N, C-alpha and C positions, 0 to 999 in steps of 0.2 A: 702427227700433222694436223689432225683435226683439232686437237687440244690447242696447238699453237695458233690456228686460225680463229678459234673461239676466243682465245686470249687477246689476240690483236683486235678482234671486233669489239670485245667488251672495253679494252683500253681506249679504242677510237671513239666508242660511245661515251665513255666517261669524260674524255677530253672535250667532245662536242658539247656535252651538257655544261661543262665549266665555261666554255667559250660563250654559249648562248646566255648563261646566267649573268655573265659580265655586261651584257647588252640587253637589259630587260625591255627597254623601249622598243628596239628592233624586234626582239623575239615576240613581245605580246602583240605588236602590230601585225606581224606576218601570221602568227597562229590564228588571231581573231579573223583576219581577212580571209584566210583559207577556210576557217570554220563556216564563215557565212557563206561561201560559194559551195563548198561540199555539202553543208547541211541543207541549203535550199535545193540543190540538185537531188539530194536524197529524199527529202520531203515530197517534192513534186513527183519524183519517180515512183514513190510508194503509192501516191494517188493514181498516177497513170497505170501503174502495174495492177493495182487493186481493182480499178474500174475497167480498164481496157484489155489487159493482158492475162490477168489471173483467170484460169478456167472456171466455169460456173460450178457450184457446189453440188453437182449431181454426177452419178457415175456415167463415165463415157460421155461427157457433156459435149464433146466436139461433134458428136453425132446428132445433137439436138438442132433442129431447125424450126424457124417460124414460117407460116404460110399466109400470104396476103394476096391481094388482087389489084389490078389496075383495069380501068375501063375508060379510055380516052373519049369514047363516044357519048358518055353520059356524065352527069355530075355525081360521081360516087361519093356518097356521104361517109362511108366507112370503108376501109380496105381490108376488112377481115374476111371471114367466111360465113355464108348463110348456113343455117342448120341443115337444110337438106343437101346442100353441096358438101358439107362435112361428111355426112353419111355416105354420099356418092363417092367421095375420095376414099374414106376409110374402108369401104367394102370392095373397092376396085383397084386400089393403087398396088403397084408392084414394088414401089421403091422404099416403103416404110415397114418397119417391124410393127409400129403402132402409131396411132394418131389420137390426140386428145384435144378437146376444146374447153374453153372457159370463158366466162364473162365476169367482170367485176361488179360488185354491188356493195352497199353499205347497209347495215341493219343496227337497230338499237337493241342491245341486249339489256333486258330489264330484270333479270334474275339477280340473286344474292343481294338484294336490298338497294341496288344502285344502278341507274342507267348509264351505259357507255355506248357510244357510237363506234361500231367495229367495222373495219374494212374487211370484206370477205370476198370470195370467188364462188361462183356457181360452176361447177366442173363435171364434165362426163367422167365416168369411172375409168375409162381407158387413159385418162391423164396420169393417173397414179403409176400405171405400168410404164408409160412413157418416161416418167421421171425415176422409175425404179425405187419407189418409196416403200419403206417398211416402218410401220408405226412402233413407237416405243411402249404403247399401251393400247390394248383393244385391237381393233381391225380398221381397214379402210372402208369408207362408204361404198355401197354398190347401188346398182339400179333399184334393187328391191327396197332401198331405204327411202325412196321417194314414192309414197303411197298413191297419190294422185295430185291433181292440180291444187295447189295451195289456196284455198279460199275461206276456209272456216278453221275454228280453233281445233278441230279434230285432226287436221292434216299434220303430217310430220315429215321432217327432212332429216336424213342422216347427215351428221356434220363431224368432220375431223378438226380438231382445234390445234392451234400452235403450242409449242412447249411453253413459251412465255406467257400465253394467255392462261394456260392450265396453271401456272405458277402464280401469276399476278392476281387473276380474278377468282380462281378456284382453289388457291392455297395448296396446290399440288395434291389434291384429294385423290388417292388411289382408287376410290369407288366412283370416279367421274364417268366411266364407261356405262352407258345406259341411262344416264341422268338427262332429264329434260332441261332444255334452255328456253327461257322465255324470250321471244323476240316481239317487241312492241307490245309487251304485257301479256302475250299469249304463248303457251308451250308448243311452239312450232317445230322445235328440233330435238333430236336425240343424239347425244354424243356417242359416236362408234369408236373413237380412238383419239390418241394424242400423237402428234408428229414428233419426230426426233428433235432434240435440241439443235438450234441453228438452222433448221429447215425453213426456208421462205420461198414462196412462189406466188405471183411472179416477182414480187419485191417485198421488203420486210414490213411494209404497211399492211399487207394482207395477213390476217391472223386466224381465219377459219375457212374451211373449204366444205361447201354444201354439195350434196349429190344432184346431179342433173342427168337422169338416165336417158338412154338413147330413144326409148320408145315414146317419150314425152316430147322429143324435139319435133317441131313442125316440119312438114315436108315442103320442098321448094316448088315455087311457081315463078312465072316471069317477073312479077313484081318484087318477089323475095329476093331473087338473084340481083335485081337492079338496085334495091333499096335496103335490104336487111342483112348486110354483111357485118353483122354486129359481133360474132363470135371471134375470139382470138384462138387460133389453132397452133399447136406445137406437135412436131412429129419426131420420131427417132428413126434415123436412116438405117437401112440394112447395111451390114458390113459390106465395104467396097463400092457402095453406091455413092456417087458424087452428088453435090448440090445441083450441078447442071443436069445431071441425068434425072434427078428427082423432079425438077422443074419441068423438063420435057415430058415426064410421065404424067404430071398433073395436067399439063396443057393438052395432052392426048385425051384426058378425061373431060376437059372442058369442051372439047368438040363432040363428046358423047352425051352432053347434058340434054339435047333434044331427044335422045332415045330414052333417058330416064324420066324426064318430066314432059308430058305432052303439051303443057302450056308454053313451053319454051321452044322456039324455032331456030333453025341455023341462021336465019336472017337476023334474029334478036342478038345472037352471039356475035355476029359479024358487025351489027350496027353498034353494039356496046363496046366492041373492041376488048372484050373480056379476056384477060390472061392471068394465069396464076404466077406468083412469085414466091420463090424459096430463098431464104437467107438464113445464115447462122442465128441461132436463138439469142446468142449474146449480143449481136447487133441490135436486136429489138429491145433487150434489157437496157443496154447502154443508151440507146435512142440518139439524140443529135448533140450530145456533149462531147463526142469524140474530137471534133475539130477544136473546140474550146480547150480541151486538156492537152492536145498536141501543141497548141499555141503556147500554153503555160509551160509546157516542157521545154519548147524552143527558148523561151525567155529565160528558163533556169540554165539551159545550156549556154546561152549568150553570158549570163551572169557568171558562170563558171569560167568561161574563156576570159572574161574581164579580170576575174580573180587570179587566174593563172598569170595573166599579163602583169597584174600589179605586183604579185609576190615575186615574180621572176625579175621584175624591174628592181625591186628592193633588194633582192639577193645579188643581182648583177652589181648594184651600187656598192653593196658591202664587199663583194669579192674584189671589186676594183680598189676599194680602200685598202684590202688586205694584200694588194699587189706586191708591196715591198717584202711582206712576210713570206709570200709564196716564192718570190724571187730569191730570197735568202735560202729557203728550204731547198730550192732547185740547186742553188750554188754549192750547198753543202752535201748534195748527192742524193736528195730525195727522188724516188722514182715516180714516174707518172701514175703508177698503181696507187702509191702513197698519197699523192695529191687527189686522184680521183676518190679514194676511200674517204679522204677528208671532207671534200666538197659534197659528194653524193650522200655520204653518211649523215652530214649535218642537215642537208636538205630533207632527207628522209626522216630525220628526227623532227624537224619542224612540221613536216607534212603529217606525221603520225599524231602529233599533239593537236593539229588542226583538224584532222580527221575524227579523232575521238570526241573532241568538243563539237564538231559538226554533227556526229551521230547523235550526241546528246540534244542538240537543237533540233534535229530532224524528229527524234523520238517525241519531244515536247509538242512539235507542231502536229505530228500524227496523232497523239493522244488528244489533242484539242480539235481534231478533225479539220484542221486548217480554217477554223472559224465557221464551218458549215453545219447547218442542221440536217438531220438524216434524210429528210425529204427533198433537199435541195440538190442532191447529186445521186444518181443511181449507184448502187453497190458500195456506198460509202461505208457500210458496215464491214465490208471485207477488206478495207485499207488497213494495214498493220505494219509495224517495224519488224518484219520477219527476216529470214535468212537472206532474201534476195536484196533487201536494203542494206543489211550489213555487208554482204558481198560487193555491192555497188560502192559503198563507202571505202571498203578496203581497196578496190580497184582504183578509185579516184585518188586515194591517198598515195598508192604506190606510183601512179602516173604523175601526180603533182611533184612528189619528191624526186622522182627520176628526171622529170623535165627541168626542174630548176637546177638540179645538180649537173646535169649534162650540159645545159647552156652555160652554166658558170664555169665548168671545166673547160669548155670550148673557149670561152673568153680568155682564160689564162694561157691557152696554147697559142694565141695570136702573139707573134713576136717572140716566142719562146726560144728560137734559135739565135736571137741577138744576145747582147750582154745580159747576163743573168741578173745584174743589179741595176739595169737601166730604168726600172720602174720605181726606184727608191723615192723619187720626188714626183712621181706621176707624170713624167714627161715622155713617156713612150710614144713612138711615132704612130702607134695604133690607137691612141686615145680618141680621136675623131670617130674611128670605126666602132669603138665600143660604145660611145655616145649614140652613134647611128643606130645600133641595135635597140638601145633603150628608147629612142625616139619612135622607131617602128612600133614598139610595144604600146607607147602612149597613144599613138595614132589609132592603133587598133582598138584600144580601150574606148577612145571617143567615138569611133565608128560604131562600135556595138552598142554603146550607150545611147547614141542618137537613134539607132534602129529600134531599140527598146522603147525609147521615149516616144517616137512617133506612133508606134503600135499602141502604146498607153494613151497618147493623146487622141487617137481615133477612137479607141474604146471609151475614153472619158467623154468625148463628144457624143458618141452614141448613147452612153448612159444618160447624159444631160438631156439629149432629145427624147429619150424614152420617159424621162421624168417629166418633161414639158409637154408630152403628148396629150392631146385632148382625149381624155377617157370617156367624156360624155356624162360624167357624174362628178359630184363633189364628195371627197372622202373626209375632210376635215370635220371634226366635231360629231362624228357619227360612230356608234358601237353597234355591232351586230352579234346576233346568236341564233342558234338553231333550236327550234322547239318542236319535238315529236309529241304528239298526243297519243299516248299508248294505253291509257287505262279505260277508254271508252270501248264498248262492244263494237265489233266490226259491222254489225247491222244497225248502228246508230244512224240516224238520218242526218241529212245535210245541215238542218237547222241546229242540231245539238252540237256539232262540231263548230259551226260558225258562231254560235252563241258563246261558246267557250273562248274562242279567239277574240271575240268582241270584248269579253270581260277582261281578258289579259291586256288588250290594248288600253282599255280605259283605266286599268290599275297602274300601268306604266306612265300613262299620260299625267296622272296625279302626282307623280314624283316631282319634287321642287325644281330640279335641275334639267327636266326633260321638256323640250320644245315640241316634240311630236314623235309618234311611232307608227310605223306601218309595216307591212309584210309582204312577201312574195316567196314563191317556190325557189328552191336553189337552182332549178334549171334555167332560170333567167337572171339570177343574181350575178353581178359582174365578177369575173376572174375566179369563180369557184366552180364552173361547169367541168365536170369530169373528176371532181375531187373524190367522188364515190365510185369512180370507174364507169359510170354510165353517162350517156347523153340523151337528149330529148329531141333529136332531129326528126322532122317529118316534112313531107312535101305539101306545100300550100298552093292551092289553085284558085282562080277567080270563079265565083259562082256563075257568072254570065256565060262562060264558055268552057265549062269543065270537060276535060277529055282525059283519057289515059295517056300520060306523056311523061317520059323521063326528063323533059325539059322544064317542068315547073320547078321554081326555086325551093331550096331546102331552107328551113328555118328552125331555130330553137323555139320550143313552145313552153309556156309556163303561166302562172297565175299571179296576179297582183291586186292589192287593195287600191281603192280610189286615190289616196293620198301618197301612194308609194312613189310615184315619179317626182312629186314636189319634195318628199323626204329625202331622196336621193340626189336631188339636183338635176335630174334628167329633164331636158327641156321639152315641153309639149309644143310641137311645131305646127300642128294643125288639129281642128276638132276640139274634143273635150276629154276630161277624165271619165272614169267609170261612174256610173250612177246605178241606183237600185234596179231600174228596169233593164239594164244590160244583162242581168242574170235570169231574166224571165224566159220561159220557153217559147214565148211569142216572138222574141226578137233579141237573142243573145248577142252581146256586143264584143268587140275585139279591138285591140290597139296594136298597130303595127310599128315596127321600127322603120326608120327613114329608108334604109337600104332595101328592106323588103317591099315597102310601099313603092319604091322606084322600079323595082323589078316586076312587081305584079301590075302596076298601073302606069306604065311609062307615058301614056298619052293623056293623062288626065288627073283630076282630084279624086283620091281614093275614099273620102269621107261619104258614108251612106251606101257604099258598094258592098258586095257580098264576097266572102272568102270561105273556103271549105278545106278540110284536111283530106287531101287525095288519097293518102295511104290507109285511112282509117275506115273507109267505107261509109255505108248509111247510118252507122251507130252514132256518128257525130253530126251535129246539125250544122246548117249554114250559119255564119256569123256575120254581123254587119259591122263594118269598120266605123268606129266612133272617134277615132283619134290617131294621130301619128307622133311619136316621140323620137328623140335622137338615139343614135346607135351607141351601144356600149360593148366593150370587149367581153366576150363570154369566157375565153380561156386565158389569153396572154395579151399584154399591152402590145407586143410586137404584131400580133394578128390583127389588131385594130377591131373596128366595130363589127358585130354579127348581126346577121338578120335574125329577127325575133317577132314572134306574135305572143300577145299577152291577152289572157282570158280574165274575166272578172272574178274577184273575191270581194263581195260587199258585205260587211258586218254591220248590223245583223240582217239576216234575210227576213223578208216579209213572211208572214205565217202562210200565206196562200200559195207560196212557192217553195215552202220548206221541204216538201217530199218530192219535188221535182228536181231530178239530178240532170243537169245538161251535158255532163261528160262523166267518164268513169273515173272520177277523182273526187275524193273528199278532202277538205282542208285539214288534214291530220299532221302534215309536215311543213312547217314554215320557217323561213329565215326572216327574222325580225331586224329592222334598221331603226335605231333610236337616235334622234337628233338631241344633243345634250350640250350643256355648258359646263358639265363636270368632267373630270378626267375618267378615263376608262376604268382604272382601278378603283376609284371612289364609287363609280356608278354600279359596277357589277354586284356588290353585296346588296344594294337597294333593289336591284332588278330580281335578284333571287328571293328577296323578302316579298316583293310585289307578286311574283308567281306563287309563292307559298301562301299568300293570303287568298289567291283565287282558288288553288287547289294544291295541297301539299305533294300530290303525286306528279306534278308537272316538272320535268327535268330541263334545265337550261344548259345546252351543250355548245362547245366551239365558240364561246364568247371572245370576241377580239375586236379591236379598233378597226374600222375600215381602212385607215391609213396603213395598218400593219399588213392587211391583205394586198394592198397595192405594192407595199415595200417588198413582200415576199414574192410577188410576180416578178420582181426584178433581181432576185437572189442570184441567178446565174451570171447575169452581167456584172453584178457587183462583185462577185467572186473572181471573175476573170480580170476585171479592172484592178481590184485590190492586189492580186499577185503580179500583174504587169507593172503596176506603179511601184510596188516594192522592189522588183527586179530592176526596173529602170532607174529608180532612185539610188539604189545600191551601186548599179553600174556607173551612174553619173558621179556619185561620190568617189568611187574608186578611180574613175578617170581624172577627176580634179586633183585627187591626191597624186596621181601619176604626173600631171603637168606641173603641179607645185613641187613635188619632189625632184624631178629632173632639173627645173630651173634653180631651185635652191642648192642643189648639189653643184650645178654648173657655176653658180655664183661663187660658191665656197672654193671650187677648184680653180676658178679663174679670177680670184681676188687680186692677184698681182697684175694681171692684164687689165682689169678694171682700174686698179691704182694708176698704172701708166697712162691710160686714157684720160683719167681725170687730171693727172699731172700735166698732160699735154694740152689741156684746156677744154676737155669734154664737160659739159654742164650736168649737174645731177638730173635735170629733166631729160637731157639726151640719153644718159645712161638708163634711166627708167624706160624711156620709149624703146631703147635698143633691146632690153630684157623682154618687155611686154611684147614686142614684135615677134621674138622667137617663140613665146608661148602662144600668141595669137596664130602663128603660122602652124604650129602643131595642131592647135584646135581646128583651124580652118581645114587643114588636109583631112583630119579625121571626120570632120563634119561633111565634107565633100564626098568622101567614100561612103559615109553613113547614109546620105541621101540617095546615092545610086543603089546601095543595097535595100533601103526602105522602099524605093519605087518598084523593085522587084518582089519584095517579100510581102508587102501589104495586100497584094492581089490575092493572097491565099487566105486572108481574114475577111474578104469582102462579104461573105455570107453571114458573119457575126455582126456586121454593121447595120445601123438602123438610120435611114435618111442621112447617111454620111458617105461621101465618096472615099475610096481608099487612097486617092491622091488629093485629099482636101487641102487646098492651098492655105487656109487658115492655120490648120494644124501644123503643116509642114513649116509655115513661116514662123509661127510663134515658137515652136519646139527649136527651130534652128537658131533664131535670134537668141532664145534663152540659153541654149548650149554655148554659143559664141560668147555671150556675156559672162557666163560662168567660167569659161576658159580664160577670159581677159582678167577676171577677178582673181583666179588662182595664179595668174602670171604677176599680178601687181605686187603681192607681198614680197616675194624675193627681189623683184625689181626696186622696190623702195629700199630694201636693205642694201642692194648694190649701189644705189645712188648715194648712200652715206659712208661709203668706204673712204678711210683717211689714206691718201696716196703714200705718205711717209710711213705709216704703220704697215700698209700692205707691202711696200718694197723691202722694209726691214725684215718682215716676216718671210719673204720669199728668199 
């Protein structure tokens, strides 16, 4: 019995292959259409699965949680955990097996003869037990690996390095354990071990982990709780403990902070509104890209629906053409099982070919990471064409083939009880009903395509507005690079560092294509804040009425040379640029961003008034405001301008102030901006040569055009827009093909009727209008339904938009008119063909 079944199946498969081979146009169109839909769905699913759904690569990762805080009563600059509060939680919490804390940082590794800027993390030793990490070489850092505060070359940090750093930088040296690592030219670290291959935390950019022992963490006081929530904290829940229970446990400990820290009162906690928040650690890793990925997944789903509608339409048309053959088979005694095996088997064969090709397309897209750079999407390294993707393709293939075959089988059963040969000339009384089903599919295609195009239009408008946003600086014709000065001794004075930077600037200015060069610290350089995982937020107060207050504004602080604002195209709104006297102990100057100036001095001119660093105590002097400049975005274009205070770097310093350090910073690490008429690629070798002429030990890192930094800041929006436009364009193309196909088929089937109309006096123009009207009606119905769906669905993407309403009338109007115009164009070609029908020929053919 089984052998007979297999024989029948193989014979049916052979006949199906022969039938499809006789119609290469239909077969290739159906297979390619299905491959596009299935491939797009599989590629996007792999992205969503790898980023959102795949478990984190740590043992029992579902028990890992991130701890943060909210404080509605104050302007909380960070939402992490302060050092003392971390210890308070770690020692008293009942909900966690272990808690670990970390802080991102970047260091310049200068050993092995080349400098590299390495992203790292300072971690408490407990973090490794939270992650259940076992090194492949050596051991994990412990508290004992941090000898004391790092301030001289004799201090050492224990460091665990990543597997790829071990291979790439240290050539997989098995004797790496115990080896010194030079940081900024000094042997500050000792390698204790090598992490397993593939281990990354908290993201693949971090390639080394330095010990941060508990006894060196500062204890908490009122100011620290209010301002110093700088540590990221991850915990491992005890078995059977829920996230809600863990959060309740931490908020119990929040109420006990006054018992642990005498400087904190219950009134403080109540005034701050301080509360702990616990969330799955994966949510923190993924960040805010979840909605974007779900939108892209929805667009891929819509595209798949359009694909199914299109291929089903093609298959229904072909089945209708095969009506006489099927009628003959029924008349000769073919059973319904035979007809079903024929139609469903053929559909499954087409779907299988489309699925295999779609899997290949998905694999190529996944290998190319969908055109994304690793830093543009979290967990992108964990996206792969694995078993889940193959299983999805198999499921979609089976669904596609079954859907097509079942609908085609159902269409042949309509009128099956009538005369078996009634369909020999296609004159079955059910013809209108069969056309009705195809029209429904075409309308659905147009509705789905319109919905996708409106979402794409809104994202395109958002992207355009982001590109047109006033950044507060000029990016064109500017190249940037990072210059760490690592070879000077730590006890070198301010003049020595400043003189070196002065010589660098003069050497670059002498290059033929350079119009100017200036420098600033990366803490105030636009769109780069946080690249090293650190920020430079502090509370700024006015000197006239300084009080301890959580209400003073927070601002980024950094340092800039006098011509920096002009070199960057940042407008000077009031006052003047920096001068030499601004760095003297008697009257240090400061320049404020416009938003900070408004917040500090809402009642008058800030020039000449004093500001102070409220968080830093008496170690930092009062600064006199000498200028106000425009706001620039510190992190993202979407976030807009940031409050900032700039302190002076003036090169060179006068000799009489060379030993006077106004703040605990020496100009060792600078971001240079070079205005140039040359291309970036042509300029970089000249810059390297200029640095080599000043001192061959100077490394030039992270050289990039400023326009590339701006472009990179829009990478997520560009990714969303690209995929939406691809899905919408494909959907529209398939919808147009659907309208064209059904009208062309209708014209061919109704050639005799058209001939009669022409014979009775209908003009070619009238016939054209008649056919175009039918196509326009299908398009209009689909567009109307698509508008209703869009008004509902676009509300879900409101958070992704920038200065764009989810019901933006311009977008809705342009997309609607464009879609209707395309529908008319798709209708015109078969209409023109119908208008040229020869009545005599048509009637003879009938």
